[in-house]
N, C-alpha and C positions, 0 to 999 in steps of 0.2 A: 811835337812839331817837327823835330829832326827826322824821325822815322817817316812821317807823312811826306816831307819834302824829298827825301831820298827816294822813296817809292814813286813819287810823282816824276822825278827825274828819270828813273829807269823806265817808267811807263811811257814817257815821251820818246825816249830813245827806241824802245821796242816798237812803238807805233811808226816811227820814222823808218826803222829797219823793215817792218812789214810792208810799208808803202813801197819802198825801193824794191823789195823782193817781188812784189806783184808785177812790177814793170818788166821784170826779167823772166816771168813765168810762174808756174804753179808753186805754191808754198808747201813744204813738208812740215806738218805740225808735230810738236813734241807731245807724247802721250801724257796723261794726267799723272801717272806715277813718276815719270822722269821729271816733269815740271815741279812736282812737290819736292823731289830730292834736290833739284837745283835751287829752289827757293830756300830750303834749309841751309844750303851752303852759302848763298848770297846774302841772306838777311840775318846774319848773326849780329849780336850787339856790337862786337868789335868792328865788323865790316861796315855796319851802318854809321857808326861814329866816325870811322875813317873817311867814308864818302862825304859825310856831312862837313867835316873839316876841309876836305878838298873843295867842296862847293863854296864854302866860305872864303877860301883863299882865291878861288876863281872870281868870285864876286868882288872882293877887295881889289884885285888886280884890274878888273874891268872898270871899277869906279875910279881908280887912280889915273886912268887915261885922260 
């Protein structure tokens, strides 16, 4: 569940960034090899857990308001 949530979070951010980028012009896409290398760096167990914990803190802070 943690990994799926973090991936969904990043997907939503990427979709938003892509939308904003299209407003300003043509998008330069990352090639497949570079995208795979980035994914290996971003989606390590340690980084996924760290982002999961960050999202939990953000949610707790929002609910405390």
